[in-house]
Phi, psi and omega in degrees: 000317179299320179295321178297316180297316179296320179295317179295318179297317178296321179294321178295318179297316180294330182276346180289125181292148176291137180277133178287151177272110176278173183301321180296319178296314180294324178294333179280345180277150174278115178287138185304330184245014177083010180264205177246137181260144171218158179254137176214111181059233182275007188240152159259131179246127177248120177261124180240115176247156181288118181289346178255012180297132181236001177088350181279336178216156182301140178237155183285151173229116185237142176230123178251145180243141174213165174274180184292344176268001180092001179289133182294144176238124179289141184272014182307129178082357180267158175212172179176190178209159173233128174256119177261123179247111183228164177305330180284346179137185183257136178229132176249130183243128175274133181254144175220153178303137178214086182070241184268015185210175167258142186212151173206179176225155179199163171271115177208165178244137177290101185233128181301340180276357182292136171244157180218145175238117177260127177239125183237144172236128183263166183304330180277003179092349179289151180235153176217149175227154177210146179255142184227159166234078195296337180250015180297129178299145180268000000 
């Protein structure tokens, strides 16, 4: 009887669908590089912008990739762009692999009203996009 109960319990756990990470869940998580996390397909995408950017000199735009378990994914063969939409205007940043991330630079200001759209193309030709509010207060 005990074995039957354990077997049924294991079957219930295995049959429970994995819960997707919505934006609120991801915003409550500590992002590994201090940015904002979003989910896109099989990836967690972390957008990291310079919180001290003032628009007078180029600032970094970094995108890190991980799987849903937090395992790092190398960006080899990937490319992409980030469109920053802010009250001051629209800026498009081209991303290229740079070590463990995709990176570019742009003139932008750290503004809480900024929205961002990250578009990525992977080596296999697949694409993913994610929307961010990178300076949104937590």
